[in-house]
C-alpha positions as CSV (number, residue, x, y, z in Angstrom):
1,X,2.7,7.3,13.6
2,X,0.0,4.8,15.6
3,X,-1.2,8.1,17.6
4,X,-3.6,10.0,16.5
5,X,-3.9,13.1,19.3
6,X,-2.6,14.4,16.5
7,X,-5.9,14.5,13.9
8,X,-7.9,17.3,14.1
9,X,-11.1,15.4,13.2
10,X,-12.9,18.8,12.7
11,X,-10.7,19.1,9.3
12,X,-11.5,15.5,7.9
13,X,-14.7,15.9,5.8
14,X,-16.8,12.4,5.5
15,X,-19.2,11.2,2.7
16,X,-22.7,11.7,3.3
17,X,-24.4,8.2,4.1
18,X,-27.2,9.3,1.4
19,X,-24.3,9.6,-1.1
20,X,-21.7,7.3,-0.2
21,X,-23.5,4.5,-2.3
22,X,-23.5,0.9,-1.6
23,X,-20.9,0.0,1.5
24,X,-18.6,-2.5,1.0
25,X,-17.7,-5.7,3.7
26,X,-15.6,-4.1,6.4
27,X,-11.9,-4.2,6.3
28,X,-10.4,-6.7,9.3
29,X,-8.4,-4.0,12.4
30,X,-4.8,-5.9,10.3
31,X,-5.8,-4.6,7.1
32,X,-6.7,-1.2,8.2
33,X,-3.5,-0.9,9.4
34,X,-1.5,-2.3,6.2
35,X,-3.9,0.3,4.1
36,X,-2.9,3.5,6.4
37,X,0.4,2.7,6.0
38,X,0.8,2.5,2.4
39,X,-1.9,5.5,2.0
40,X,1.1,7.5,5.0
41,X,3.7,6.6,2.7
42,X,2.1,7.4,-0.3
43,X,1.3,10.6,1.3
44,X,4.9,11.2,2.1
45,X,6.2,11.1,-1.5
46,X,5.8,13.5,-4.1
47,X,3.4,13.4,-6.8
48,X,-0.4,13.6,-8.3
49,X,-1.4,11.8,-5.6
50,X,-0.4,12.7,-2.7
51,X,-3.8,15.2,-1.9
52,X,-5.8,12.3,-2.1
53,X,-4.0,9.5,0.0
54,X,-3.3,12.1,2.6
55,X,-6.7,12.6,2.9
56,X,-7.6,8.7,3.0
57,X,-5.1,8.4,5.7
58,X,-7.2,11.0,7.4
59,X,-10.2,8.9,7.1
60,X,-9.1,6.0,8.0
61,X,-6.3,7.0,11.0
62,X,-10.5,8.3,12.0
63,X,-12.0,5.5,12.2
64,X,-9.7,2.5,13.6
65,X,-8.0,2.1,16.5
66,X,-4.5,2.7,17.4
67,X,-2.3,-0.4,16.6
68,X,-0.8,-1.5,19.5
């Protein structure tokens, strides 16, 4: 799942900066990959949080380099 070539960046809706509010401190690359793994696990399940987890997984995957 480290290959992000399947993502269509045109389908991802990034929040506009003027409405995004205050930005939090950056995650380390390791933290971002851990969060991405967790979101992908949630998105692979069934339940109310699947669509939101999938959306956030796509957002993060588009912003971080692949894990090598």
